[in-house]
C-alpha positions as CSV (number, residue, x, y, z in Angstrom):
1,M,10.9,25.1,8.7
2,I,8.3,23.0,10.6
3,P,5.7,24.8,12.3
4,A,5.8,24.4,16.1
5,T,2.4,23.0,16.2
6,Q,3.5,20.3,13.7
7,L,6.8,19.8,15.2
8,S,5.2,18.8,18.6
9,Q,3.3,16.0,17.2
10,L,6.7,14.2,16.1
11,P,8.3,11.6,18.7
12,Q,10.6,13.2,21.3
13,D,13.6,11.7,19.6
14,V,12.8,12.8,16.2
15,R,12.2,16.4,17.4
16,K,15.7,16.5,19.0
17,L,17.0,15.2,15.6
18,V,15.2,17.9,13.7
19,R,16.4,20.5,16.0
20,R,20.0,19.5,15.8
21,V,19.7,19.3,11.8
22,Y,18.4,22.7,11.8
23,M,21.1,24.3,14.0
24,D,24.2,23.1,12.1
25,R,24.9,21.2,8.8
26,S,26.2,18.0,10.2
27,V,26.1,14.9,8.0
28,A,25.9,12.7,11.1
29,D,22.9,14.2,12.4
30,F,21.1,14.1,9.2
31,E,22.0,10.7,8.6
32,K,20.7,9.8,12.2
33,L,17.5,11.4,11.2
34,C,17.3,9.6,7.9
35,N,18.1,6.3,9.6
36,R,14.9,6.9,11.8
37,L,12.4,7.7,9.2
38,P,11.6,4.0,8.4
39,D,9.9,3.6,11.9
40,C,7.9,6.9,11.3
41,S,4.0,6.8,10.5
42,A,2.6,8.3,7.4
43,S,1.5,11.4,9.0
44,E,5.0,11.7,10.7
45,L,6.6,11.6,7.2
46,C,4.3,14.2,6.1
47,I,5.4,16.7,8.8
48,L,9.0,15.8,7.9
49,Q,8.9,16.7,4.2
50,P,10.6,20.2,4.7
51,V,13.5,18.9,6.3
52,L,14.3,16.5,3.5
53,Y,14.5,19.4,1.3
54,M,16.4,22.0,3.4
55,Y,19.9,21.2,1.9
56,L,18.9,21.4,-1.8
57,D,19.7,24.9,-2.1
58,P,20.7,25.8,-5.8
59,D,22.9,28.5,-4.7
60,R,25.3,26.0,-2.9
61,I,25.8,23.9,-6.2
62,P,29.5,24.0,-6.9
63,A,31.1,24.4,-10.4
64,K,32.7,20.9,-10.0
65,S,32.9,18.1,-7.4
66,T,35.9,18.5,-5.2
67,P,36.8,17.5,-1.5
68,A,36.4,21.0,-0.5
69,V,32.5,20.7,-1.1
70,A,32.1,17.2,0.1
71,T,30.1,18.0,3.0
72,D,27.4,20.0,0.6
73,I,27.4,16.9,-1.7
74,E,27.1,14.4,0.9
75,L,24.0,16.1,2.4
76,V,22.4,16.5,-0.8
77,Y,23.0,12.8,-1.8
78,K,21.4,11.7,1.5
79,S,18.5,14.2,1.0
80,L,17.7,12.8,-2.5
81,L,18.2,9.4,-1.5
82,V,15.6,9.7,1.4
83,I,13.2,11.6,-0.9
84,V,13.3,8.7,-3.3
85,T,12.8,6.2,-0.6
86,T,9.7,8.0,1.0
87,L,8.0,8.5,-2.4
88,G,4.9,6.4,-2.3
89,Y,5.1,5.4,1.3
90,I,2.9,8.1,2.8
91,D,-0.4,7.5,1.4
92,G,0.0,4.1,-0.3
93,S,-1.8,5.3,-3.4
94,G,1.1,5.1,-6.0
95,I,2.4,7.3,-8.6
96,G,0.0,10.1,-9.6
97,S,-1.7,10.4,-6.2
98,A,-2.5,13.7,-4.2
99,G,0.2,12.5,-1.4
100,S,1.8,15.3,0.3
101,E,5.2,13.7,-0.5
102,K,4.6,14.0,-4.2
103,Q,3.1,17.5,-3.9
104,Y,6.2,18.7,-2.0
105,L,8.4,17.2,-4.7
106,I,6.6,19.2,-7.6
107,S,6.6,22.2,-5.4
108,A,10.3,22.2,-4.6
109,W,11.2,21.1,-8.2
110,N,13.0,24.3,-8.8
111,R,15.4,23.4,-6.0
112,V,15.8,19.6,-6.8
113,A,16.2,20.0,-10.8
114,P,19.5,21.8,-10.6
115,W,21.1,19.4,-8.1
116,L,20.1,16.4,-10.5
117,I,21.6,18.1,-13.3
118,F,24.7,18.4,-11.3
119,F,24.6,14.7,-10.2
120,H,24.1,13.7,-13.8
121,D,27.0,15.7,-15.2
122,Q,29.5,15.0,-12.5
123,F,28.8,11.2,-11.2
124,I,26.9,9.7,-14.1
125,M,28.8,11.1,-17.1
126,C,31.9,10.9,-14.8
127,R,32.9,14.6,-15.7
128,A,34.4,15.0,-12.3
129,N,37.8,13.4,-11.1
130,Y,36.3,13.4,-7.4
131,R,33.1,11.1,-7.3
132,P,32.0,10.4,-3.9
133,V,28.7,9.2,-5.1
134,D,28.7,5.9,-7.1
135,K,27.6,6.0,-10.6
136,M,24.6,3.4,-10.3
137,V,23.3,5.1,-7.1
138,A,23.3,8.3,-8.9
139,I,21.5,6.9,-11.7
140,R,18.9,5.5,-9.6
141,I,18.3,8.8,-7.7
142,V,18.4,11.0,-10.8
143,A,16.0,8.5,-13.0
144,S,13.8,7.8,-10.2
145,L,12.9,11.5,-9.2
146,L,12.8,12.4,-12.9
147,L,10.1,9.5,-13.8
148,H,8.2,10.5,-10.5
149,V,7.8,14.0,-12.1
150,V,6.7,12.8,-15.3
151,M,4.2,10.4,-14.0
152,V,2.9,12.8,-11.2
153,S,2.6,16.0,-13.4
154,G,1.2,14.0,-16.4
155,K,-1.9,12.7,-14.3
156,R,-2.5,16.3,-12.9
157,G,-3.3,17.3,-16.4
158,G,-0.3,19.9,-16.5
159,T,2.6,20.4,-18.8
160,T,5.5,18.2,-17.3
161,L,8.2,19.8,-15.4
162,L,10.7,18.1,-17.5
163,T,10.0,20.4,-20.4
164,T,12.7,22.7,-18.8
165,P,15.5,23.0,-21.4
166,A,18.3,22.7,-18.9
167,L,17.2,19.2,-18.3
168,Y,17.2,18.2,-22.0
169,R,21.0,17.3,-22.2
170,P,20.7,14.9,-19.1
171,I,17.5,13.4,-20.3
172,A,19.0,12.6,-23.8
173,E,22.2,11.2,-22.2
174,L,20.4,8.9,-19.8
175,W,18.1,7.5,-22.7
176,L,21.1,6.6,-24.7
177,L,22.9,5.2,-21.5
178,A,20.1,3.1,-20.6
179,L,20.9,0.8,-23.4
180,K,24.4,0.5,-22.4
181,T,24.3,0.0,-18.7
182,K,24.5,-3.7,-17.4
183,D,22.1,-3.1,-14.5
184,K,18.7,-3.0,-15.8
185,Y,16.7,-2.6,-12.7
186,V,17.7,0.8,-11.0
187,V,14.7,3.1,-11.3
188,C,12.6,3.3,-8.0
189,L,8.6,3.5,-8.5
190,S,6.0,2.9,-6.2
191,S,2.5,1.6,-7.6
192,S,1.1,0.0,-4.4
193,P,1.1,0.0,-0.7
194,G,4.3,-1.3,0.5
195,P,8.1,-1.3,-0.7
196,A,8.6,0.7,-3.8
197,H,9.0,-1.2,-6.8
198,I,12.2,-1.3,-8.9
199,T,11.8,-1.2,-12.8
200,S,13.7,-1.1,-15.8
201,F,16.3,1.8,-16.6
202,R,15.2,1.3,-20.2
203,V,11.7,1.8,-19.4
204,F,12.7,5.1,-17.5
205,G,14.5,6.4,-20.7
206,S,11.8,6.0,-23.3
207,L,9.2,7.3,-21.1
208,V,11.0,10.5,-20.1
209,V,12.2,11.1,-23.7
210,S,8.7,10.8,-24.9
211,S,7.7,13.7,-22.6
212,C,10.2,16.0,-24.4
213,I,10.3,14.8,-27.9
214,Q,7.9,17.2,-29.3
215,D,10.1,20.2,-28.5
216,E,12.5,21.1,-31.4
217,S,15.1,22.3,-29.0
218,F,15.1,18.9,-27.3
219,V,15.3,17.0,-30.7
220,T,18.3,19.1,-31.6
221,I,20.1,18.2,-28.4
222,L,19.0,14.6,-28.7
223,L,20.7,14.5,-32.2
224,E,23.8,16.4,-30.9
225,V,24.3,14.1,-28.0
226,S,23.5,10.8,-30.0
227,G,25.5,11.8,-32.9
228,G,22.9,12.2,-35.5
229,I,19.2,11.0,-36.7
230,D,20.5,7.7,-37.4
231,A,21.8,6.9,-33.9
232,V,18.5,8.2,-32.6
233,T,16.4,5.8,-34.7
234,S,18.9,2.9,-33.9
235,A,18.5,3.5,-30.0
236,A,14.7,3.4,-30.4
237,L,14.8,0.1,-32.4
238,K,17.0,-1.3,-29.8
239,Y,14.3,-0.5,-27.2
240,V,11.9,-2.1,-29.3
241,K,14.1,-5.3,-29.6
242,S,15.0,-5.5,-25.9
243,L,11.3,-4.9,-24.8
244,R,10.7,-8.4,-26.4
245,S,13.0,-10.1,-23.9
246,M,12.2,-7.7,-21.0
247,A,8.4,-8.7,-21.3
248,K,9.2,-12.4,-20.8
249,T,11.2,-11.9,-17.7
250,P,9.2,-13.2,-14.7
251,D,9.7,-9.9,-12.5
252,I,8.0,-8.0,-15.2
253,A,5.5,-10.3,-16.5
254,S,4.0,-11.0,-13.2
255,D,3.5,-7.2,-12.4
256,N,0.7,-5.3,-14.1
257,F,2.1,-1.9,-13.2
258,K,5.5,-2.8,-15.0
259,L,3.7,-4.1,-18.0
260,E,1.7,-1.1,-18.5
261,L,5.0,0.9,-18.4
262,L,6.3,-1.5,-21.2
263,V,3.3,-0.6,-23.4
264,L,4.2,3.1,-22.9
265,V,7.7,2.4,-23.7
266,F,6.7,0.4,-26.9
267,S,4.4,3.3,-28.0
268,H,6.9,6.0,-27.7
269,C,9.9,4.0,-29.2
270,V,7.6,3.3,-32.4
271,K,6.7,7.1,-32.5
272,I,10.4,8.0,-32.4
273,I,11.2,5.5,-35.4
274,A,8.1,7.0,-37.1
275,T,9.1,10.5,-36.7
276,T,12.6,10.2,-37.8
277,S,11.6,8.2,-40.8
278,T,9.3,11.1,-41.7
279,L,12.1,13.7,-41.4
280,D,14.6,11.6,-43.4
281,A,13.9,9.5,-46.5
282,A,17.3,7.6,-46.1
283,I,16.3,6.8,-42.4
284,R,13.0,5.6,-43.7
285,E,14.5,3.2,-46.4
286,A,17.5,2.1,-44.2
287,Y,15.2,1.0,-41.3
288,L,12.8,-0.8,-43.6
289,L,15.8,-2.7,-44.6
290,R,16.7,-3.3,-41.1
291,Q,13.5,-5.1,-40.6
292,S,11.9,-2.3,-38.3
293,V,8.5,-3.3,-39.3
294,K,8.8,-7.1,-38.3
295,E,10.5,-6.1,-34.9
296,I,7.7,-3.7,-34.0
297,F,4.9,-6.2,-34.9
298,G,6.9,-8.9,-33.3
299,A,7.2,-6.9,-30.1
300,L,3.5,-6.1,-30.4
301,R,2.8,-10.1,-30.5
302,V,4.6,-10.5,-27.6
303,L,2.9,-7.8,-25.6
304,Q,-0.4,-9.4,-26.8
305,S,0.5,-12.8,-25.2
306,L,0.9,-11.1,-21.8
307,F,-2.9,-10.6,-21.7
308,L,-2.8,-6.9,-21.3
309,G,-5.9,-4.8,-20.9
310,K,-8.1,-3.5,-24.0
311,E,-7.1,0.0,-23.5
312,S,-3.4,-0.8,-23.4
313,M,-3.1,-3.0,-26.4
314,A,-5.3,-0.5,-28.5
315,Q,-2.6,2.1,-27.2
316,A,0.1,-0.1,-28.5
317,L,-1.5,-0.9,-31.9
318,A,-2.3,2.7,-32.7
319,P,1.4,3.9,-33.6
320,S,2.3,0.6,-35.0
321,F,-0.2,0.7,-37.6
322,T,0.4,4.4,-38.2
323,Y,4.0,3.7,-38.9
324,L,3.1,0.7,-41.2
325,D,0.4,2.9,-43.1
326,F,3.1,5.6,-43.5
327,L,5.6,3.3,-45.1
328,L,2.9,1.9,-47.4
329,K,2.3,5.5,-48.6
330,C,5.8,6.7,-48.8
331,A,8.4,3.8,-49.0
332,D,10.4,2.7,-52.0
333,D,9.1,-0.8,-51.6
334,P,5.8,-0.6,-49.6
335,A,5.0,-4.4,-50.5
336,S,8.3,-5.3,-48.5
337,A,6.9,-3.2,-45.4
338,L,3.5,-5.2,-45.5
339,H,5.5,-8.5,-46.0
340,Q,7.5,-7.8,-42.8
341,A,4.3,-7.1,-41.0
342,L,2.7,-10.3,-42.0
343,C,5.7,-12.4,-41.3
344,A,5.4,-10.9,-37.8
345,H,1.8,-12.1,-37.4
346,A,0.4,-8.6,-37.9
347,F,-3.0,-10.0,-39.0
348,E,-3.4,-12.5,-36.2
349,T,-2.4,-9.6,-33.8
350,M,-4.8,-7.1,-35.2
351,V,-8.0,-9.1,-35.3
352,H,-7.7,-10.1,-31.6
353,I,-7.3,-6.7,-30.0
354,S,-10.5,-5.6,-28.8
355,P,-11.7,-2.0,-28.8
356,S,-12.0,-0.5,-25.3
357,G,-15.1,1.4,-25.9
358,P,-18.0,2.1,-28.5
359,L,-17.2,2.9,-31.9
360,E,-17.1,6.8,-32.3
361,E,-17.4,8.6,-35.9
362,S,-15.1,11.1,-34.6
363,K,-12.1,8.6,-33.9
364,L,-9.4,8.5,-36.5
365,V,-8.5,5.2,-38.1
366,E,-5.1,5.4,-36.1
367,T,-6.8,5.4,-32.8
368,D,-9.7,2.6,-33.0
369,P,-8.8,-1.3,-33.6
370,R,-12.0,-1.6,-35.4
371,R,-11.2,1.1,-37.9
372,I,-7.5,-0.3,-38.1
373,N,-8.8,-3.4,-39.1
374,E,-10.8,-2.2,-41.7
375,A,-8.0,0.0,-43.1
376,F,-5.7,-3.4,-43.0
377,F,-8.2,-5.6,-44.8
378,R,-8.5,-3.2,-47.6
379,T,-4.7,-3.0,-47.6
380,L,-4.5,-6.6,-48.0
381,F,-7.0,-6.4,-50.9
382,K,-5.0,-4.0,-52.7
383,Y,-1.6,-5.7,-52.2
384,S,-2.9,-9.1,-53.2
385,L,-1.8,-8.0,-56.8
386,D,1.8,-8.4,-55.6
387,D,2.9,-11.8,-56.2
388,K,5.1,-11.7,-52.9
389,I,2.1,-10.8,-50.8
390,L,-0.3,-13.1,-52.5
391,S,2.1,-16.1,-51.9
392,Y,2.1,-15.5,-48.2
393,V,-1.5,-14.9,-47.8
394,C,-2.6,-18.0,-49.7
395,K,-0.7,-20.0,-47.3
396,H,-2.4,-18.5,-44.2
397,V,-5.9,-17.6,-45.3
398,D,-7.4,-20.9,-44.3
399,A,-6.1,-20.3,-40.6
400,W,-7.0,-16.6,-40.6
401,S,-10.7,-17.3,-41.3
402,N,-11.1,-20.2,-38.9
403,N,-9.5,-17.9,-36.1
404,L,-11.0,-14.5,-36.5
405,G,-11.1,-12.6,-33.2
406,P,-14.3,-11.1,-31.8
407,I,-13.5,-7.6,-33.1
408,V,-14.3,-9.1,-36.5
409,R,-17.0,-11.6,-35.8
410,E,-19.1,-9.0,-33.7
411,E,-18.9,-6.3,-36.3
412,K,-21.0,-7.2,-39.3
413,Y,-19.2,-4.7,-41.5
414,L,-15.7,-5.8,-40.7
415,L,-17.0,-9.4,-41.4
416,D,-18.2,-8.5,-44.8
417,I,-15.1,-6.6,-45.7
418,W,-12.9,-9.6,-44.7
419,S,-15.2,-12.2,-46.7
420,G,-14.6,-10.1,-49.8
421,V,-10.9,-10.1,-49.2
422,E,-10.9,-13.8,-48.6
423,Q,-12.8,-14.5,-51.8
424,T,-10.6,-12.1,-53.7
425,I,-7.4,-14.0,-52.3
426,R,-8.7,-17.3,-53.4
427,T,-9.7,-16.1,-57.0
428,Y,-6.2,-14.5,-57.4
429,A,-4.6,-17.8,-56.3
430,T,-6.6,-19.8,-58.8
431,L,-5.8,-17.5,-61.7
432,R,-1.9,-17.4,-60.8
433,S,-1.8,-21.1,-60.7
434,K,-3.4,-21.2,-64.0
435,A,-1.1,-18.8,-65.5
436,E,2.0,-20.4,-64.0
437,T,1.2,-24.0,-64.8
438,I,-0.8,-23.8,-68.0
439,W,-0.7,-20.4,-70.0
440,W,2.8,-19.3,-69.3
441,P,4.8,-22.2,-67.7
442,S,8.4,-21.3,-66.5
443,P,11.4,-22.9,-68.1
444,S,13.4,-22.1,-65.0
445,K,13.4,-24.4,-61.7
446,M,13.2,-21.0,-59.9
447,G,10.2,-19.9,-61.6
448,R,11.6,-17.3,-63.9
449,V,9.2,-17.1,-66.7
450,L,11.0,-14.3,-68.6
451,Q,14.4,-16.4,-68.8
452,C,16.3,-17.3,-71.9
453,R,15.2,-21.1,-73.1
454,C,18.4,-22.0,-74.3
455,D,20.4,-25.0,-72.9
456,G,22.8,-22.9,-71.0
457,T,20.7,-22.9,-67.9
458,A,23.0,-24.2,-65.0
459,E,22.5,-23.2,-61.5
460,D,25.7,-21.4,-61.3
461,I,25.1,-19.1,-64.4
462,R,25.0,-15.6,-63.4
463,F,21.9,-14.2,-65.3
464,R,22.1,-10.8,-66.8
465,Q,19.0,-8.7,-67.5
466,C,18.0,-6.8,-70.7
467,A,18.9,-3.2,-70.1
468,G,15.9,-1.9,-71.8
469,C,13.0,-3.5,-70.3
470,Q,14.9,-4.6,-67.2
471,V,12.8,-7.8,-67.2
472,V,13.9,-10.8,-69.3
473,R,17.3,-12.3,-68.3
474,Y,19.9,-14.0,-70.3
475,C,22.7,-16.7,-69.6
476,S,25.2,-14.9,-71.9
477,K,25.7,-12.0,-74.3
478,R,25.5,-14.4,-77.2
479,C,22.1,-15.7,-76.0
480,Q,21.0,-12.1,-75.4
481,R,22.1,-11.0,-79.0
482,D,20.5,-13.9,-80.7
483,S,17.1,-13.1,-78.7
484,W,17.3,-9.4,-79.8
485,H,17.7,-10.4,-83.2
486,N,15.1,-13.3,-83.2
487,H,12.1,-11.4,-81.3
488,H,13.1,-9.4,-78.4
489,R,13.7,-6.0,-80.4
490,L,9.8,-6.2,-81.1
491,S,8.6,-7.0,-77.6
492,C,11.2,-5.1,-75.4
493,N,9.1,-1.9,-75.4
494,F,6.0,-3.6,-74.6
495,L,7.4,-5.4,-71.7
496,K,8.7,-2.2,-70.3
497,A,5.1,-0.7,-70.9
498,A,3.6,-3.9,-69.0
499,V,5.8,-3.2,-65.8
500,G,5.4,0.5,-65.7
501,S,7.7,3.0,-64.2
502,S,6.3,3.6,-60.7
503,T,6.7,0.0,-59.4
504,P,8.8,-1.9,-61.7
505,Q,10.2,-4.4,-59.2
506,R,6.7,-5.2,-57.9
507,M,5.3,-5.7,-61.5
508,K,8.3,-7.9,-62.6
509,R,7.4,-10.3,-59.9
510,S,3.6,-10.1,-60.4
511,L,3.5,-9.9,-64.4
512,R,2.0,-13.6,-64.7
513,L,-0.5,-12.9,-61.9
514,L,-1.7,-9.7,-63.6
515,A,-1.9,-11.6,-66.9
516,G,-4.0,-14.2,-65.3
517,L,-6.5,-11.5,-63.8
518,E,-6.6,-9.9,-67.2
519,V,-7.7,-13.2,-68.8
520,G,-10.2,-13.8,-65.9
521,H,-11.4,-10.4,-66.3
522,I,-12.1,-10.7,-70.1
523,Q,-13.7,-14.0,-69.6
524,R,-16.0,-12.7,-66.8
525,K,-16.9,-9.5,-68.5
526,W,-17.2,-10.4,-72.2
527,D,-20.8,-9.6,-72.8
528,N,-20.2,-6.1,-71.5
529,I,-17.1,-5.6,-73.5
530,L,-19.1,-6.5,-76.7
531,R,-21.4,-3.6,-76.0
532,L,-18.6,-1.4,-75.2
533,F,-16.9,-2.3,-78.6
534,A,-20.2,-1.7,-80.5
535,A,-20.7,1.8,-79.0
536,A,-16.9,2.8,-79.5
537,R,-16.9,1.9,-83.3
538,C,-19.8,4.5,-83.7
539,E,-17.9,6.9,-81.3
540,Y,-14.4,6.7,-82.8
541,P,-15.3,5.7,-86.6
542,K,-11.8,6.6,-87.8
543,D,-10.0,4.3,-85.1
544,R,-12.2,1.2,-85.7
545,E,-9.1,-0.9,-86.3
546,R,-7.1,0.7,-83.6
547,L,-9.4,0.3,-80.7
548,V,-7.9,-0.6,-77.2
549,L,-9.7,-2.5,-74.4
550,E,-8.8,-0.9,-70.9
551,L,-9.5,-3.2,-67.9
552,S,-9.7,-1.6,-64.4
553,L,-8.4,-4.4,-62.3
554,D,-8.8,-2.8,-59.0
555,K,-12.3,-1.4,-59.8
556,N,-13.6,-4.6,-61.8
557,D,-14.5,-2.0,-64.7
558,E,-13.8,-1.8,-68.3
559,S,-13.7,0.8,-71.1
560,V,-12.7,1.3,-74.9
561,R,-10.8,4.1,-76.4
562,P,-8.6,4.6,-79.3
563,L,-4.9,3.6,-79.4
564,R,-3.9,7.5,-79.6
565,D,-5.1,8.0,-75.9
566,Y,-2.4,5.2,-74.7
567,I,0.6,6.0,-77.0
568,F,2.8,7.4,-74.0
569,L,3.0,4.0,-72.9
570,F,5.3,3.0,-75.6
571,N,8.6,4.9,-75.1
572,G,8.7,7.1,-78.2
573,L,7.2,4.7,-80.6
574,S,4.6,6.2,-83.0
575,E,1.0,5.0,-83.4
576,N,1.9,3.3,-86.6
577,E,4.9,1.7,-85.1
578,V,2.9,0.4,-82.3
579,V,0.4,-1.1,-84.7
580,D,3.0,-2.7,-86.8
581,R,5.1,-4.3,-83.9
582,I,1.7,-5.7,-82.3
583,S,0.4,-7.1,-85.7
584,S,3.6,-8.8,-86.7
585,S,4.7,-10.1,-83.2
586,W,1.3,-11.0,-81.5
587,P,-1.1,-12.7,-83.7
588,D,-3.5,-13.2,-80.7
589,S,-2.9,-17.0,-80.9
590,R,-5.3,-17.5,-77.9
591,G,-8.2,-15.7,-79.5
592,Q,-8.7,-13.7,-76.5
593,L,-9.8,-10.4,-78.2
594,H,-11.3,-12.3,-81.2
595,G,-10.0,-9.8,-83.5
596,L,-12.2,-6.9,-82.2
597,F,-9.4,-5.0,-80.4
598,L,-5.8,-4.0,-81.4
599,C,-4.7,-4.8,-77.9
600,S,-5.5,-4.3,-74.2
601,V,-4.4,-2.2,-71.4
602,I,-4.9,-2.4,-67.5
603,T,-5.1,0.0,-64.8
604,I,-3.9,-0.5,-61.1
605,H,-3.0,1.7,-58.4
606,D,0.8,2.3,-57.9
607,R,2.7,2.8,-54.7
608,Y,1.6,6.6,-54.7
609,R,-1.8,5.4,-54.5
610,S,-2.4,7.1,-58.1
611,R,-3.8,5.4,-61.1
612,Q,-1.4,3.7,-63.3
613,I,-2.0,2.5,-66.8
614,L,0.1,-0.6,-67.8
615,F,0.2,-2.3,-71.3
616,S,-1.4,-5.6,-71.2
617,P,1.0,-8.1,-69.3
618,R,-0.9,-11.0,-71.2
619,I,0.2,-9.7,-74.6
620,A,3.7,-8.8,-73.5
621,L,4.2,-12.3,-72.3
622,D,2.9,-13.7,-75.4
623,M,5.1,-11.5,-77.5
624,E,8.2,-12.5,-75.7
625,I,7.4,-16.4,-74.9
626,V,5.3,-17.4,-77.9
627,P,8.1,-16.7,-80.4
628,Q,10.6,-18.4,-78.4
629,T,8.3,-21.5,-78.1
630,F,7.6,-21.5,-81.8
631,S,11.3,-21.1,-82.6
632,R,12.4,-24.0,-80.4
633,D,9.8,-26.2,-81.8
634,S,11.0,-25.6,-85.3
635,Q,14.7,-26.6,-84.1
636,D,13.3,-29.6,-82.5
637,V,11.4,-30.7,-85.8
């Protein structure tokens, strides 16, 4: 009830309408009052707030929509509609303000929420045969009120009222429905004085879900409603894809308020994808194959083109990099995740996102653009050993260096890190070029160095690979059999040891690159290697003829130890068998080790970020290729 002192402040015609509304449940009288509200002042609307909520009695909610309860439904419908219309009109300060109409919505939420659930169930999901309220109108009412509660309660610092379990199913169903509805702009929001803004239903869906996603019971309902974790992840990825087109529409691109909402949508959807990928390895791999990283960083690039504020872009970058970092640590093919990010201009995007404040030691990598750039540069350095990544960065390193953003140029430590990475990329590119054109040229037009060198190399041949090393490819069974008896029986185990077990696909692509780096390392550090050799002969007098040179490519370090420390690399071969095979099939024709060492090994970090020892790619390539070349030259003679 409105106190008499406040009621007296209203215009006479409004007072009469209020008294008639209080006297009976007349739809006509309430409609007349609603029609009069646009002409009321802000102070008058404040006084009228109790009247707008008087019909929202949870005890009068019917079990089902029928003609018998049409009056109650009509009164509630008009009440909710006028509440949505007046939100933001009174004080003109927008969502999150201390306006009385918003305070009244929060205080009366226990009366509003049950009716929203009823409207959703009966009219939005169409579970009633008698539907006096249009579906899209019901969507607008329910979605607008839910989103207002999210924004208002969030800015007040309290727990959102949407964490009521009874609302979880409607929220989950609305989130999925938002992707299917043709009407994109249905949610009524006010961000400035004047008429309320209309924003995207898809924006609403993601924001509301994000406020509940941490609750396990909500996740259970979301999985049930959507049909499983795959459907949830798929919906989040669809949101990310649609966001790219939404951001380019003039209606949104010209409205800072809506752009800020898009950033929130993007961040929450990426978090959903990351969360489901963490929970399910199959989802993680499936969505990596569906180019999830490329879609995410592509959307981030679009957001950056809209000239959002520093804080907004930093907020969008944080979950994107967190998801990428997770895939680099856990995915079966982390190089593919990084390649997707690079193809979506992740480097260009990151170096041009400025921090919103001073660097704080307490900030995590995931939350500060400077630390994210540092981590990304170090990731580039690590994955430059991957042939696919190196091929991409070599094409773009000049453009990157010429267009570094202020975040890198203004932070000396970042600029120093990038300079080191740039130098490494250029060095690797030079060594790979020598390996591919001079030391181990390919007989194949497609660049496959470990492919049979017989005459049967037509483009339509389906090459088969050796089942043992899974590296060398042959055009026929006959070619494979001849190669085995000729030389491959000796080199097979060593090729397998050169590609390793943790990252075989990556190593197969990068074998010549690693071999080139090995050659460069030996040439660069030969003086120190000689000192280590002299010390090792004294330390291991019984193993003087079986010393192995270990090169740490990722640490630019080297050591010398006896062969027995590396025998685990050779798939069950004894120490004597390893010595015999290396001596008979690899005479060090290039003279790299000058007869001082039996062989060499290299160490890198695998996809699990642990130290991995590999047999020398240089020696393995020589063992496979040099005998073929010698045999072919003999036949030519």
